[in-house]
All heavy atoms as a GROMACS GRO file, in nm:
protein
  556
    1MET      N    1  -0.216   0.541   2.111
    1MET     CA    2  -0.344   0.508   2.047
    1MET      C    3  -0.369   0.597   1.925
    1MET      O    4  -0.423   0.551   1.827
    1MET     CB    5  -0.458   0.521   2.148
    1MET     CG    6  -0.460   0.412   2.253
    1MET     SD    7  -0.467   0.246   2.188
    1MET     CE    8  -0.635   0.232   2.145
    2ASP      N    9  -0.330   0.725   1.937
    2ASP     CA   10  -0.350   0.815   1.823
    2ASP      C   11  -0.269   0.770   1.703
    2ASP      O   12  -0.317   0.772   1.590
    2ASP     CB   13  -0.312   0.959   1.860
    2ASP     CG   14  -0.412   1.023   1.954
    2ASP    OD1   15  -0.528   0.976   1.960
    2ASP    OD2   16  -0.374   1.120   2.022
    3GLU      N   17  -0.146   0.727   1.730
    3GLU     CA   18  -0.062   0.681   1.619
    3GLU      C   19  -0.119   0.554   1.557
    3GLU      O   20  -0.117   0.537   1.435
    3GLU     CB   21   0.081   0.657   1.666
    3GLU     CG   22   0.174   0.626   1.552
    3GLU     CD   23   0.320   0.611   1.593
    3GLU    OE1   24   0.353   0.635   1.710
    3GLU    OE2   25   0.398   0.574   1.506
    4LEU      N   26  -0.174   0.467   1.639
    4LEU     CA   27  -0.234   0.344   1.588
    4LEU      C   28  -0.355   0.377   1.501
    4LEU      O   29  -0.371   0.320   1.392
    4LEU     CB   30  -0.275   0.251   1.702
    4LEU     CG   31  -0.340   0.120   1.660
    4LEU    CD1   32  -0.249   0.038   1.569
    4LEU    CD2   33  -0.378   0.039   1.784
    5ARG      N   34  -0.439   0.470   1.545
    5ARG     CA   35  -0.553   0.511   1.463
    5ARG      C   36  -0.508   0.566   1.329
    5ARG      O   37  -0.564   0.535   1.225
    5ARG     CB   38  -0.637   0.615   1.537
    5ARG     CG   39  -0.744   0.555   1.622
    5ARG     CD   40  -0.838   0.662   1.678
    5ARG     NE   41  -0.850   0.634   1.819
    5ARG     CZ   42  -0.797   0.704   1.918
    5ARG    NH1   43  -0.733   0.814   1.894
    5ARG    NH2   44  -0.810   0.666   2.043
    6ARG      N   45  -0.404   0.650   1.334
    6ARG     CA   46  -0.354   0.711   1.212
    6ARG      C   47  -0.298   0.605   1.116
    6ARG      O   48  -0.328   0.605   0.997
    6ARG     CB   49  -0.245   0.812   1.244
    6ARG     CG   50  -0.193   0.886   1.121
    6ARG     CD   51  -0.074   0.975   1.151
    6ARG     NE   52   0.040   0.906   1.210
    6ARG     CZ   53   0.125   0.827   1.144
    6ARG    NH1   54   0.109   0.805   1.016
    6ARG    NH2   55   0.226   0.769   1.207
    7ILE      N   56  -0.220   0.512   1.170
    7ILE     CA   57  -0.161   0.410   1.084
    7ILE      C   58  -0.268   0.316   1.030
    7ILE      O   59  -0.259   0.269   0.917
    7ILE     CB   60  -0.046   0.334   1.156
    7ILE    CG1   61   0.045   0.265   1.056
    7ILE    CG2   62  -0.098   0.232   1.253
    7ILE    CD1   63   0.136   0.352   0.981
    8GLU      N   64  -0.372   0.290   1.110
    8GLU     CA   65  -0.483   0.207   1.060
    8GLU      C   66  -0.548   0.274   0.940
    8GLU      O   67  -0.577   0.208   0.839
    8GLU     CB   68  -0.587   0.185   1.170
    8GLU     CG   69  -0.545   0.090   1.279
    8GLU     CD   70  -0.550  -0.056   1.238
    8GLU    OE1   71  -0.598  -0.088   1.128
    8GLU    OE2   72  -0.501  -0.138   1.318
    9LEU      N   73  -0.573   0.404   0.950
    9LEU     CA   74  -0.631   0.477   0.837
    9LEU      C   75  -0.536   0.476   0.717
    9LEU      O   76  -0.581   0.461   0.603
    9LEU     CB   77  -0.663   0.621   0.877
    9LEU     CG   78  -0.775   0.638   0.979
    9LEU    CD1   79  -0.784   0.784   1.024
    9LEU    CD2   80  -0.908   0.592   0.920
   10ASP      N   81  -0.407   0.491   0.743
   10ASP     CA   82  -0.309   0.488   0.635
   10ASP      C   83  -0.305   0.352   0.566
   10ASP      O   84  -0.292   0.344   0.443
   10ASP     CB   85  -0.169   0.521   0.688
   10ASP     CG   86  -0.152   0.667   0.726
   10ASP    OD1   87  -0.240   0.750   0.692
   10ASP    OD2   88  -0.050   0.698   0.792
   11VAL      N   89  -0.317   0.245   0.644
   11VAL     CA   90  -0.317   0.111   0.586
   11VAL      C   91  -0.438   0.092   0.496
   11VAL      O   92  -0.427   0.044   0.382
   11VAL     CB   93  -0.313   0.003   0.697
   11VAL    CG1   94  -0.348  -0.135   0.641
   11VAL    CG2   95  -0.177   0.001   0.765
   12VAL      N   96  -0.554   0.134   0.543
   12VAL     CA   97  -0.676   0.121   0.463
   12VAL      C   98  -0.666   0.202   0.335
   12VAL      O   99  -0.697   0.154   0.226
   12VAL     CB  100  -0.801   0.162   0.545
   12VAL    CG1  101  -0.924   0.173   0.457
   12VAL    CG2  102  -0.824   0.063   0.658
   13GLU      N  103  -0.619   0.325   0.347
   13GLU     CA  104  -0.604   0.411   0.229
   13GLU      C  105  -0.500   0.353   0.133
   13GLU      O  106  -0.520   0.354   0.011
   13GLU     CB  107  -0.563   0.552   0.271
   13GLU     CG  108  -0.559   0.651   0.157
   13GLU     CD  109  -0.692   0.667   0.086
   13GLU    OE1  110  -0.797   0.661   0.150
   13GLU    OE2  111  -0.689   0.685  -0.039
   14GLY      N  112  -0.393   0.300   0.187
   14GLY     CA  113  -0.290   0.238   0.103
   14GLY      C  114  -0.344   0.118   0.027
   14GLY      O  115  -0.311   0.097  -0.090
   15GLU      N  116  -0.427   0.038   0.093
   15GLU     CA  117  -0.487  -0.078   0.025
   15GLU      C  118  -0.576  -0.033  -0.090
   15GLU      O  119  -0.574  -0.094  -0.198
   15GLU     CB  120  -0.568  -0.160   0.126
   15GLU     CG  121  -0.482  -0.236   0.224
   15GLU     CD  122  -0.560  -0.300   0.336
   15GLU    OE1  123  -0.683  -0.281   0.346
   15GLU    OE2  124  -0.496  -0.370   0.418
   16LYS      N  125  -0.652   0.072  -0.069
   16LYS     CA  126  -0.737   0.124  -0.176
   16LYS      C  127  -0.652   0.174  -0.293
   16LYS      O  128  -0.683   0.146  -0.409
   16LYS     CB  129  -0.823   0.240  -0.124
   16LYS     CG  130  -0.933   0.198  -0.031
   16LYS     CD  131  -1.009   0.320   0.018
   16LYS     CE  132  -1.108   0.287   0.126
   16LYS     NZ  133  -1.173   0.408   0.178
   17GLN      N  134  -0.546   0.247  -0.260
   17GLN     CA  135  -0.459   0.302  -0.364
   17GLN      C  136  -0.390   0.190  -0.442
   17GLN      O  137  -0.384   0.195  -0.566
   17GLN     CB  138  -0.356   0.394  -0.301
   17GLN     CG  139  -0.275   0.473  -0.401
   17GLN     CD  140  -0.178   0.568  -0.333
   17GLN    OE1  141  -0.125   0.539  -0.226
   17GLN    NE2  142  -0.156   0.681  -0.396
   18LEU      N  143  -0.343   0.088  -0.373
   18LEU     CA  144  -0.280  -0.025  -0.442
   18LEU      C  145  -0.378  -0.096  -0.534
   18LEU      O  146  -0.343  -0.132  -0.647
   18LEU     CB  147  -0.223  -0.125  -0.340
   18LEU     CG  148  -0.089  -0.090  -0.281
   18LEU    CD1  149  -0.052  -0.191  -0.172
   18LEU    CD2  150   0.019  -0.085  -0.387
   19ALA      N  151  -0.499  -0.118  -0.487
   19ALA     CA  152  -0.600  -0.183  -0.571
   19ALA      C  153  -0.627  -0.101  -0.696
   19ALA      O  154  -0.639  -0.157  -0.806
   19ALA     CB  155  -0.729  -0.204  -0.491
   20GLU      N  156  -0.634   0.030  -0.680
   20GLU     CA  157  -0.657   0.117  -0.795
   20GLU      C  158  -0.541   0.108  -0.895
   20GLU      O  159  -0.563   0.094  -1.014
   20GLU     CB  160  -0.673   0.262  -0.747
   20GLU     CG  161  -0.699   0.359  -0.859
   20GLU     CD  162  -0.713   0.503  -0.807
   20GLU    OE1  163  -0.765   0.522  -0.695
   20GLU    OE2  164  -0.670   0.593  -0.879
   21TYR      N  165  -0.420   0.117  -0.844
   21TYR     CA  166  -0.303   0.110  -0.932
   21TYR      C  167  -0.291  -0.026  -0.999
   21TYR      O  168  -0.252  -0.035  -1.115
   21TYR     CB  169  -0.176   0.144  -0.854
   21TYR     CG  170  -0.143   0.290  -0.855
   21TYR    CD1  171  -0.222   0.380  -0.784
   21TYR    CD2  172  -0.035   0.341  -0.925
   21TYR    CE1  173  -0.194   0.515  -0.784
   21TYR    CE2  174  -0.006   0.475  -0.925
   21TYR     CZ  175  -0.085   0.561  -0.855
   21TYR     OH  176  -0.058   0.695  -0.856
   22GLU      N  177  -0.322  -0.132  -0.927
   22GLU     CA  178  -0.316  -0.266  -0.986
   22GLU      C  179  -0.419  -0.279  -1.098
   22GLU      O  180  -0.391  -0.339  -1.202
   22GLU     CB  181  -0.337  -0.372  -0.879
   22GLU     CG  182  -0.216  -0.383  -0.787
   22GLU     CD  183  -0.241  -0.463  -0.661
   22GLU    OE1  184  -0.358  -0.501  -0.633
   22GLU    OE2  185  -0.144  -0.487  -0.588
   23GLY      N  186  -0.536  -0.221  -1.079
   23GLY     CA  187  -0.637  -0.220  -1.185
   23GLY      C  188  -0.591  -0.142  -1.306
   23GLY      O  189  -0.612  -0.185  -1.421
   24LEU      N  190  -0.527  -0.028  -1.282
   24LEU     CA  191  -0.475   0.052  -1.393
   24LEU      C  192  -0.365  -0.023  -1.468
   24LEU      O  193  -0.357  -0.016  -1.590
   24LEU     CB  194  -0.422   0.186  -1.341
   24LEU     CG  195  -0.526   0.284  -1.290
   24LEU    CD1  196  -0.457   0.402  -1.223
   24LEU    CD2  197  -0.615   0.332  -1.404
   25LEU      N  198  -0.282  -0.095  -1.395
   25LEU     CA  199  -0.176  -0.173  -1.458
   25LEU      C  200  -0.234  -0.279  -1.549
   25LEU      O  201  -0.187  -0.299  -1.661
   25LEU     CB  202  -0.085  -0.235  -1.352
   25LEU     CG  203   0.032  -0.318  -1.403
   25LEU    CD1  204   0.123  -0.234  -1.492
   25LEU    CD2  205   0.110  -0.377  -1.286
   26VAL      N  206  -0.336  -0.347  -1.503
   26VAL     CA  207  -0.403  -0.448  -1.586
   26VAL      C  208  -0.455  -0.383  -1.714
   26VAL      O  209  -0.439  -0.436  -1.824
   26VAL     CB  210  -0.517  -0.517  -1.508
   26VAL    CG1  211  -0.606  -0.599  -1.600
   26VAL    CG2  212  -0.460  -0.602  -1.396
   27GLU      N  213  -0.516  -0.267  -1.701
   27GLU     CA  214  -0.570  -0.197  -1.817
   27GLU      C  215  -0.458  -0.155  -1.913
   27GLU      O  216  -0.472  -0.168  -2.035
   27GLU     CB  217  -0.650  -0.074  -1.773
   27GLU     CG  218  -0.723  -0.004  -1.884
   27GLU     CD  219  -0.825  -0.093  -1.953
   27GLU    OE1  220  -0.886  -0.179  -1.887
   27GLU    OE2  221  -0.843  -0.076  -2.076
   28LEU      N  222  -0.349  -0.106  -1.859
   28LEU     CA  223  -0.236  -0.067  -1.945
   28LEU      C  224  -0.181  -0.187  -2.022
   28LEU      O  225  -0.149  -0.177  -2.140
   28LEU     CB  226  -0.125  -0.003  -1.862
   28LEU     CG  227  -0.148   0.138  -1.814
   28LEU    CD1  228  -0.035   0.181  -1.718
   28LEU    CD2  229  -0.158   0.235  -1.930
   29ARG      N  230  -0.169  -0.298  -1.952
   29ARG     CA  231  -0.119  -0.420  -2.019
   29ARG      C  232  -0.215  -0.465  -2.128
   29ARG      O  233  -0.173  -0.512  -2.233
   29ARG     CB  234  -0.098  -0.530  -1.918
   29ARG     CG  235   0.023  -0.508  -1.831
   29ARG     CD  236   0.042  -0.619  -1.733
   29ARG     NE  237   0.163  -0.601  -1.655
   29ARG     CZ  238   0.180  -0.649  -1.534
   29ARG    NH1  239   0.085  -0.719  -1.476
   29ARG    NH2  240   0.293  -0.628  -1.470
   30ARG      N  241  -0.343  -0.450  -2.102
   30ARG     CA  242  -0.444  -0.491  -2.199
   30ARG      C  243  -0.434  -0.408  -2.328
   30ARG      O  244  -0.461  -0.458  -2.437
   30ARG     CB  245  -0.584  -0.477  -2.138
   30ARG     CG  246  -0.692  -0.545  -2.216
   30ARG     CD  247  -0.823  -0.538  -2.145
   30ARG     NE  248  -0.802  -0.558  -2.001
   30ARG     CZ  249  -0.894  -0.548  -1.909
   30ARG    NH1  250  -1.016  -0.516  -1.943
   30ARG    NH2  251  -0.868  -0.568  -1.783
   31THR      N  252  -0.396  -0.282  -2.312
   31THR     CA  253  -0.386  -0.194  -2.430
   31THR      C  254  -0.244  -0.190  -2.485
   31THR      O  255  -0.213  -0.106  -2.569
   31THR     CB  256  -0.431  -0.051  -2.394
   31THR    OG1  257  -0.347   0.000  -2.291
   31THR    CG2  258  -0.577  -0.047  -2.354
   32SER      N  259  -0.160  -0.281  -2.436
   32SER     CA  260  -0.022  -0.295  -2.483
   32SER      C  261   0.062  -0.170  -2.462
   32SER      O  262   0.152  -0.140  -2.539
   32SER     CB  263  -0.020  -0.334  -2.631
   32SER     OG  264  -0.087  -0.456  -2.651
   33GLU      N  265   0.033  -0.097  -2.357
   33GLU     CA  266   0.112   0.021  -2.323
   33GLU      C  267   0.242  -0.022  -2.255
   33GLU      O  268   0.250  -0.130  -2.197
   33GLU     CB  269   0.034   0.112  -2.228
   33GLU     CG  270  -0.092   0.171  -2.286
   33GLU     CD  271  -0.067   0.278  -2.389
   33GLU    OE1  272   0.036   0.347  -2.381
   33GLU    OE2  273  -0.151   0.291  -2.479
   34ASP      N  274   0.343   0.063  -2.260
   34ASP     CA  275   0.467   0.039  -2.188
   34ASP      C  276   0.440   0.063  -2.040
   34ASP      O  277   0.400   0.172  -1.999
   34ASP     CB  278   0.576   0.134  -2.238
   34ASP     CG  279   0.709   0.111  -2.169
   34ASP    OD1  280   0.723   0.010  -2.096
   34ASP    OD2  281   0.799   0.194  -2.189
   35THR      N  282   0.461  -0.038  -1.959
   35THR     CA  283   0.423  -0.031  -1.817
   35THR      C  284   0.542  -0.024  -1.723
   35THR      O  285   0.524  -0.026  -1.602
   35THR     CB  286   0.337  -0.153  -1.780
   35THR    OG1  287   0.413  -0.271  -1.803
   35THR    CG2  288   0.208  -0.157  -1.860
   36ARG      N  289   0.663  -0.013  -1.775
   36ARG     CA  290   0.781  -0.020  -1.687
   36ARG      C  291   0.780   0.087  -1.578
   36ARG      O  292   0.803   0.056  -1.461
   36ARG     CB  293   0.909  -0.009  -1.770
   36ARG     CG  294   0.937  -0.139  -1.846
   36ARG     CD  295   1.057  -0.122  -1.930
   36ARG     NE  296   1.020  -0.028  -2.038
   36ARG     CZ  297   1.085  -0.013  -2.151
   36ARG    NH1  298   1.194  -0.083  -2.171
   36ARG    NH2  299   1.045   0.071  -2.243
   37ARG      N  300   0.757   0.212  -1.614
   37ARG     CA  301   0.757   0.318  -1.511
   37ARG      C  302   0.641   0.300  -1.414
   37ARG      O  303   0.654   0.323  -1.295
   37ARG     CB  304   0.752   0.456  -1.576
   37ARG     CG  305   0.886   0.497  -1.633
   37ARG     CD  306   0.896   0.643  -1.656
   37ARG     NE  307   0.802   0.689  -1.755
   37ARG     CZ  308   0.792   0.812  -1.797
   37ARG    NH1  309   0.872   0.904  -1.748
   37ARG    NH2  310   0.704   0.847  -1.888
   38PHE      N  311   0.528   0.258  -1.466
   38PHE     CA  312   0.412   0.237  -1.382
   38PHE      C  313   0.438   0.124  -1.283
   38PHE      O  314   0.403   0.132  -1.166
   38PHE     CB  315   0.290   0.206  -1.469
   38PHE     CG  316   0.160   0.219  -1.396
   38PHE    CD1  317   0.097   0.341  -1.386
   38PHE    CD2  318   0.102   0.109  -1.336
   38PHE    CE1  319  -0.023   0.354  -1.318
   38PHE    CE2  320  -0.018   0.121  -1.268
   38PHE     CZ  321  -0.080   0.244  -1.259
   39GLU      N  322   0.504   0.017  -1.331
   39GLU     CA  323   0.536  -0.096  -1.243
   39GLU      C  324   0.633  -0.053  -1.134
   39GLU      O  325   0.621  -0.097  -1.019
   39GLU     CB  326   0.595  -0.211  -1.326
   39GLU     CG  327   0.491  -0.280  -1.411
   39GLU     CD  328   0.550  -0.378  -1.511
   39GLU    OE1  329   0.673  -0.373  -1.535
   39GLU    OE2  330   0.474  -0.458  -1.564
   40THR      N  331   0.728   0.033  -1.168
   40THR     CA  332   0.822   0.084  -1.069
   40THR      C  333   0.749   0.164  -0.962
   40THR      O  334   0.775   0.147  -0.841
   40THR     CB  335   0.930   0.172  -1.136
   40THR    OG1  336   0.999   0.092  -1.233
   40THR    CG2  337   1.028   0.227  -1.034
   41THR      N  338   0.657   0.247  -1.003
   41THR     CA  339   0.577   0.325  -0.908
   41THR      C  340   0.495   0.232  -0.819
   41THR      O  341   0.487   0.252  -0.698
   41THR     CB  342   0.485   0.423  -0.982
   41THR    OG1  343   0.565   0.511  -1.060
   41THR    CG2  344   0.399   0.503  -0.885
   42LEU      N  345   0.437   0.131  -0.878
   42LEU     CA  346   0.358   0.035  -0.802
   42LEU      C  347   0.445  -0.038  -0.699
   42LEU      O  348   0.403  -0.059  -0.585
   42LEU     CB  349   0.290  -0.065  -0.896
   42LEU     CG  350   0.198  -0.168  -0.831
   42LEU    CD1  351   0.088  -0.101  -0.750
   42LEU    CD2  352   0.139  -0.259  -0.937
   43GLU      N  353   0.567  -0.073  -0.736
   43GLU     CA  354   0.658  -0.139  -0.642
   43GLU      C  355   0.688  -0.048  -0.523
   43GLU      O  356   0.691  -0.095  -0.409
   43GLU     CB  357   0.788  -0.177  -0.712
   43GLU     CG  358   0.773  -0.294  -0.807
   43GLU     CD  359   0.899  -0.321  -0.887
   43GLU    OE1  360   1.006  -0.265  -0.854
   43GLU    OE2  361   0.890  -0.400  -0.982
   44VAL      N  362   0.708   0.080  -0.549
   44VAL     CA  363   0.733   0.175  -0.439
   44VAL      C  364   0.611   0.183  -0.348
   44VAL      O  365   0.624   0.182  -0.225
   44VAL     CB  366   0.771   0.314  -0.495
   44VAL    CG1  367   0.774   0.419  -0.386
   44VAL    CG2  368   0.905   0.307  -0.566
   45LEU      N  369   0.494   0.190  -0.407
   45LEU     CA  370   0.371   0.195  -0.327
   45LEU      C  371   0.356   0.068  -0.243
   45LEU      O  372   0.313   0.074  -0.127
   45LEU     CB  373   0.249   0.213  -0.417
   45LEU     CG  374   0.236   0.349  -0.486
   45LEU    CD1  375   0.119   0.348  -0.584
   45LEU    CD2  376   0.219   0.460  -0.384
   46GLN      N  377   0.390  -0.046  -0.300
   46GLN     CA  378   0.383  -0.172  -0.225
   46GLN      C  379   0.482  -0.173  -0.108
   46GLN      O  380   0.449  -0.222  -0.001
   46GLN     CB  381   0.408  -0.290  -0.319
   46GLN     CG  382   0.295  -0.312  -0.415
   46GLN     CD  383   0.330  -0.411  -0.526
   46GLN    OE1  384   0.445  -0.422  -0.567
   46GLN    NE2  385   0.228  -0.480  -0.577
   47GLU      N  386   0.601  -0.117  -0.130
   47GLU     CA  387   0.699  -0.108  -0.022
   47GLU      C  388   0.648  -0.018   0.090
   47GLU      O  389   0.663  -0.051   0.209
   47GLU     CB  390   0.832  -0.056  -0.075
   47GLU     CG  391   0.905  -0.155  -0.164
   47GLU     CD  392   1.026  -0.094  -0.233
   47GLU    OE1  393   1.067   0.018  -0.198
   47GLU    OE2  394   1.079  -0.161  -0.323
   48HIS      N  395   0.587   0.092   0.054
   48HIS     CA  396   0.530   0.184   0.154
   48HIS      C  397   0.420   0.114   0.231
   48HIS      O  398   0.410   0.128   0.354
   48HIS     CB  399   0.476   0.311   0.088
   48HIS     CG  400   0.583   0.405   0.044
   48HIS    ND1  401   0.598   0.530   0.097
   48HIS    CD2  402   0.681   0.392  -0.048
   48HIS    CE1  403   0.700   0.591   0.040
   48HIS    NE2  404   0.752   0.508  -0.048
   49GLN      N  405   0.337   0.040   0.162
   49GLN     CA  406   0.228  -0.032   0.227
   49GLN      C  407   0.283  -0.137   0.323
   49GLN      O  408   0.233  -0.153   0.434
   49GLN     CB  409   0.135  -0.096   0.124
   49GLN     CG  410   0.015  -0.164   0.182
   49GLN     CD  411  -0.084  -0.068   0.246
   49GLN    OE1  412  -0.071   0.054   0.235
   49GLN    NE2  413  -0.183  -0.121   0.312
   50SER      N  414   0.386  -0.205   0.281
   50SER     CA  415   0.449  -0.306   0.366
   50SER      C  416   0.503  -0.241   0.493
   50SER      O  417   0.487  -0.295   0.605
   50SER     CB  418   0.562  -0.375   0.291
   50SER     OG  419   0.624  -0.470   0.372
   51TYR      N  420   0.564  -0.125   0.480
   51TYR     CA  421   0.614  -0.052   0.597
   51TYR      C  422   0.498  -0.016   0.691
   51TYR      O  423   0.508  -0.035   0.813
   51TYR     CB  424   0.689   0.075   0.556
   51TYR     CG  425   0.715   0.165   0.675
   51TYR    CD1  426   0.818   0.136   0.764
   51TYR    CD2  427   0.632   0.273   0.701
   51TYR    CE1  428   0.839   0.216   0.875
   51TYR    CE2  429   0.653   0.354   0.813
   51TYR     CZ  430   0.756   0.324   0.900
   51TYR     OH  431   0.776   0.402   1.010
   52ARG      N  432   0.389   0.036   0.635
   52ARG     CA  433   0.274   0.075   0.718
   52ARG      C  434   0.219  -0.046   0.793
   52ARG      O  435   0.184  -0.037   0.911
   52ARG     CB  436   0.166   0.140   0.632
   52ARG     CG  437   0.199   0.280   0.586
   52ARG     CD  438   0.083   0.347   0.518
   52ARG     NE  439   0.051   0.290   0.389
   52ARG     CZ  440   0.093   0.339   0.272
   52ARG    NH1  441   0.169   0.446   0.269
   52ARG    NH2  442   0.058   0.283   0.159
   53GLU      N  443   0.210  -0.159   0.725
   53GLU     CA  444   0.158  -0.280   0.790
   53GLU      C  445   0.251  -0.328   0.900
   53GLU      O  446   0.205  -0.371   1.006
   53GLU     CB  447   0.134  -0.387   0.685
   53GLU     CG  448   0.017  -0.353   0.593
   53GLU     CD  449   0.002  -0.449   0.477
   53GLU    OE1  450   0.084  -0.542   0.461
   53GLU    OE2  451  -0.093  -0.429   0.399
   54ARG      N  452   0.383  -0.321   0.877
   54ARG     CA  453   0.478  -0.360   0.981
   54ARG      C  454   0.468  -0.265   1.101
   54ARG      O  455   0.471  -0.309   1.216
   54ARG     CB  456   0.621  -0.359   0.927
   54ARG     CG  457   0.653  -0.477   0.839
   54ARG     CD  458   0.803  -0.490   0.812
   54ARG     NE  459   0.867  -0.366   0.772
   54ARG     CZ  460   0.877  -0.321   0.647
   54ARG    NH1  461   0.824  -0.392   0.548
   54ARG    NH2  462   0.940  -0.208   0.619
   55ARG      N  463   0.454  -0.137   1.074
   55ARG     CA  464   0.442  -0.038   1.182
   55ARG      C  465   0.315  -0.063   1.263
   55ARG      O  466   0.316  -0.056   1.386
   55ARG     CB  467   0.442   0.104   1.124
   55ARG     CG  468   0.436   0.210   1.229
   55ARG     CD  469   0.559   0.209   1.317
   55ARG     NE  470   0.545   0.311   1.422
   55ARG     CZ  471   0.584   0.294   1.545
   55ARG    NH1  472   0.646   0.183   1.582
   55ARG    NH2  473   0.567   0.388   1.634
   56ARG      N  474   0.207  -0.095   1.193
   56ARG     CA  475   0.082  -0.126   1.264
   56ARG      C  476   0.102  -0.246   1.356
   56ARG      O  477   0.059  -0.244   1.471
   56ARG     CB  478  -0.030  -0.154   1.164
   56ARG     CG  479  -0.160  -0.198   1.231
   56ARG     CD  480  -0.272  -0.221   1.136
   56ARG     NE  481  -0.238  -0.325   1.041
   56ARG     CZ  482  -0.318  -0.366   0.943
   56ARG    NH1  483  -0.435  -0.310   0.926
   56ARG    NH2  484  -0.279  -0.459   0.860
   57GLN      N  485   0.170  -0.349   1.306
   57GLN     CA  486   0.195  -0.467   1.388
   57GLN      C  487   0.282  -0.434   1.509
   57GLN      O  488   0.257  -0.484   1.620
   57GLN     CB  489   0.261  -0.577   1.305
   57GLN     CG  490   0.164  -0.648   1.213
   57GLN     CD  491   0.045  -0.704   1.286
   57GLN    OE1  492  -0.067  -0.656   1.270
   57GLN    NE2  493   0.064  -0.803   1.370
   58GLN      N  494   0.380  -0.346   1.490
   58GLN     CA  495   0.464  -0.305   1.602
   58GLN      C  496   0.381  -0.236   1.708
   58GLN      O  497   0.395  -0.263   1.828
   58GLN     CB  498   0.573  -0.209   1.555
   58GLN     CG  499   0.681  -0.274   1.473
   58GLN     CD  500   0.777  -0.171   1.414
   58GLN    OE1  501   0.745  -0.052   1.403
   58GLN    NE2  502   0.894  -0.217   1.374
   59LEU      N  503   0.295  -0.146   1.665
   59LEU     CA  504   0.212  -0.072   1.761
   59LEU      C  505   0.116  -0.166   1.833
   59LEU      O  506   0.096  -0.154   1.954
   59LEU     CB  507   0.135   0.039   1.690
   59LEU     CG  508   0.219   0.155   1.638
   59LEU    CD1  509   0.137   0.246   1.549
   59LEU    CD2  510   0.282   0.231   1.752
   60LEU      N  511   0.057  -0.258   1.760
   60LEU     CA  512  -0.034  -0.356   1.823
   60LEU      C  513   0.040  -0.441   1.925
   60LEU      O  514  -0.011  -0.468   2.033
   60LEU     CB  515  -0.101  -0.442   1.717
   60LEU     CG  516  -0.207  -0.374   1.632
   60LEU    CD1  517  -0.249  -0.465   1.517
   60LEU    CD2  518  -0.326  -0.332   1.715
   61SER      N  519   0.163  -0.480   1.891
   61SER     CA  520   0.243  -0.561   1.984
   61SER      C  521   0.275  -0.484   2.110
   61SER      O  522   0.275  -0.541   2.220
   61SER     CB  523   0.374  -0.603   1.916
   61SER     OG  524   0.347  -0.691   1.810
   62MET      N  525   0.301  -0.356   2.097
   62MET     CA  526   0.332  -0.274   2.213
   62MET      C  527   0.212  -0.259   2.307
   62MET      O  528   0.228  -0.242   2.427
   62MET     CB  529   0.380  -0.135   2.168
   62MET     CG  530   0.516  -0.138   2.102
   62MET     SD  531   0.563   0.017   2.022
   62MET     CE  532   0.540   0.135   2.152
   63LEU      N  533   0.092  -0.267   2.252
   63LEU     CA  534  -0.028  -0.251   2.332
   63LEU      C  535  -0.071  -0.380   2.401
   63LEU      O  536  -0.155  -0.376   2.490
   63LEU     CB  537  -0.142  -0.199   2.244
   63LEU     CG  538  -0.125  -0.058   2.192
   63LEU    CD1  539  -0.236  -0.024   2.093
   63LEU    CD2  540  -0.123   0.043   2.307
   64GLN      N  541  -0.016  -0.492   2.360
   64GLN     CA  542  -0.054  -0.621   2.420
   64GLN      C  543   0.015  -0.636   2.555
   64GLN      O  544   0.132  -0.603   2.568
   64GLN     CB  545  -0.011  -0.733   2.327
   64GLN     CG  546  -0.071  -0.720   2.190
   64GLN     CD  547  -0.154  -0.837   2.152
   64GLN    OE1  548  -0.135  -0.944   2.204
   64GLN    NE2  549  -0.246  -0.816   2.062
   65PRO      N  550  -0.058  -0.683   2.654
   65PRO     CA  551   0.001  -0.702   2.788
   65PRO      C  552   0.104  -0.814   2.791
   65PRO      O  553   0.115  -0.898   2.716
   65PRO     CB  554  -0.117  -0.736   2.877
   65PRO     CG  555  -0.232  -0.764   2.789
   65PRO     CD  556  -0.196  -0.718   2.651
   0.00000   0.00000   0.00000
């Protein structure tokens, strides 16, 4: 249960962080900035978020009777 609570918090925090980075990416594109490195960072963050969400689902599945 402790791990599930922790991963739930991580998922929520990750969603906030992704939303922030996605907003920054939109702003960078609007100002015609080079976004390649930023996009790469965003892809890594999305992969991490995907892992957290999969882990949450695994934990939830383990708790189901």
